[in-house]
C-alpha positions, -999 to +999 in steps of 0.1 A: +522+672-010+531+681+029+536+714+041+575+718+054+561+747+073+587+772+057+574+807+044+586+830+020+566+864+039+550+876+002+533+843+004+522+853+040+517+886+028+491+868-002+473+843+027+455+876+046+493+880+069+499+919+074+542+926+086+528+938+124+508+901+124+541+885+108+563+903+131+542+896+164+540+861+157+583+861+150+580+880+187+555+856+202+575+823+190+553+815+165+577+819+138+613+823+134+630+843+111+655+820+083+669+844+063+652+879+049+626+866+034+615+832+048+604+819+076+594+796+098+563+775+117+565+763+147+562+723+141+591+726+103+611+705+080+645+710+102+663+697+066+644+720+048+651+745+073+688+741+071+695+745+036+671+779+038+689+784+064+720+784+039+704+805+015+692+777-006+667+754-005+660+714-004+666+700-039+681+674-053+681+636-028+663+659+000+640+670-013+630+632-033+633+618+006+610+644+019+582+633-015+583+604+001+600+584-032+625+563-023+662+567-019+698+548-016+709+550+014+747+569+026+739+601+011+747+624+042+757+657+031+725+683+031+712+685-007+701+726-020+699+745-046+707+783-049+711+813-064+750+816-082+740+852-064+738+837-030+771+816-012+770+795+020+789+767+038+771+739+021+781+733-018+752+738-037+739+705-056+738+705-101+723+690-124+743+670-150+759+689-177+750+674-210+770+687-238+777+721-226+745+731-209+733+717-174+698+711-175+675+741-171+661+742-136+631+771-126+640+795-104+630+784-060+602+793-056+591+771-027+613+759+006+615+719-012+621+710-050+589+699-065+597+661-079+604+673-113+630+697-103+645+675-075+653+647-098+675+672-129+691+676-099+699+642-089+707+635-121+748+651-108+749+631-075+732+598-081+740+573-104+726+560-133+707+531-116+705+550-084+681+579-110+659+552-124+652+535-088+639+568-078+617+572-114+597+541-112+591+551-075+581+582-088+561+567-114+549+536-095+535+561-063+517+588-089+501+562-117+529+577-140+536+571-173+577+572-186+567+597-209+543+615-184+575+623-163+595+630-200+572+662-200+569+670-164+613+674-165+607+692-198+641+691-224+667+670-211+696+658-235+709+628-242+721+611-214+689+615-197+666+610-217+689+580-225+682+568-187+643+575-192+640+550-214+653+523-191+627+528-162+595+512-153+565+522-137+557+484-125+590+482-102+579+483-066+614+486-045+644+507-051+663+474-052+640+459-074+648+483-100+686+483-096+689+448-097+664+451-129+691+477-145+719+459-138+704+422-151+689+439-188+733+459-188+743+423-184+720+405-214+697+387-192+660+388-204+639+402-170+611+398-164+590+431-142+562+418-117+554+383-136+520+369-115+530+330-102+503+303-101+505+295-065+527+321-048+515+355-064+528+387-080+572+384-080+599+412-081+621+399-112+615+365-130+642+352-157+629+318-170+625+297-144+646+313-123+622+337-097+643+368-081+626+389-052+646+417-038+635+431+000+638+461+013+657+471+047+624+471+060+603+445+043+608+415+070+602+432+100+568+413+108+570+378+112+534+381+097+558+389+067+587+367+074+559+339+077+546+340+044+572+349+022+594+323+032+552+297+023+559+315-012+587+302-015+585+265-005+551+272-027+576+280-064+597+254-049+571+225-046+550+243-084+588+234-095+600+279-099+630+282-084+640+315-062+665+339-054+657+357-025+683+394-024+683+415+007+693+450+004+731+449+014+738+417-011+722+439-031+740+474-032+769+465-014+772+428-019+760+427-060+794+409-076+789+377-058+751+384-064+753+383-102+777+350-103+753+332-084+729+344-114+756+328-135+759+296-121+724+289-123+717+305-156+755+293-177+746+259-164+708+260-180+689+257-150+666+289-159+652+273-187+621+258-194+635+221-211+603+200-200+561+206-221+556+212-174+579+239-179+571+255-203+538+254-189+548+273-160+561+301-178+537+298-208+507+299-177+534+332-161+529+355-189+488+350-196+480+349-158+495+385-161+485+399-191+451+387-178+458+408-146+465+436-161+434+435-184+410+435-153+428+464-136+422+497-149+455+510-133+477+488-143+460+479-173+462+521-176+496+522-166+511+492-189+498+508-219+519+537-209+547+514-208+542+504-245+528+533-262+562+554-244+593+523-248+609+525-280+618+497-294+657+505-304+679+496-269+682+532-257+720+545-268+745+528-252+726+499-239+730+461-245+710+450-276+686+417-264+705+397-278+693+358-290+661+356-280+646+396-287+612+385-297+605+365-267+632+394-240+605+417-258+570+399-251+587+396-216+589+429-210+550+441-222+535+413-196 
């Protein structure tokens, strides 16, 4: 974990600094008082310092960003939590209310909340798909499964439990996670991170339709731009359809994107009707399964997904429709 450069006086005492030394460091400008009992070193995190100065600690979206996880843009306010006995100019974040009791948080002892505490607070600030995307980012970057995350969060209400079982640690980006959740909520059978021969690993697949979800920074280099256009060309030659979505397409133009996807699926253009097209899909499933077996971490993550994903659909989510077996099989590949 990164060091925000903000410390409680008691922690400095435990590290061997007495009050006289601490006061000398304050006089020399090496430490700055933020509020009673809290001090900041010279190169401290400014956002965390703002939260501590306002009587709280950094949490929710800002803490998740501090931990270098994917977070949605546009959350400009300061995200902090504080004791009810303290007040400040910024409103404190509150976890989602489950029934009559809010998700329980531990007493803050550090200037920046841990990821599990920040995720609990974020249930009150992020919508379902955004929260799931952040969870995917955390699990993917730390090699965790759904049950691992559930254990870290502790006891949560039924709504958050349902959200948890819509997460997928294989997801490689926030835009991919959001697209997956939205498409599955519309009843599409979505395969996550399929392996395509001659193309490599794609983001999502619906039958023969490959969906690539680009982030804001993804094509920052000429090499990345050219590589993906070559992938798209090879996919087309081999018989696949590719739809490449930008960050703005997914976050701000989803209705048009969904209409375009339905234009393809309503005419069954994504369905492998010929033996050659069916072979393409079957090979993709086999390659994906083979890669998982050959990669210890990936195989371990797949086992965690299988072990922690209920057979039933989560409460409030649509069923898998008439292709139940294929959807369950594809989801595991």
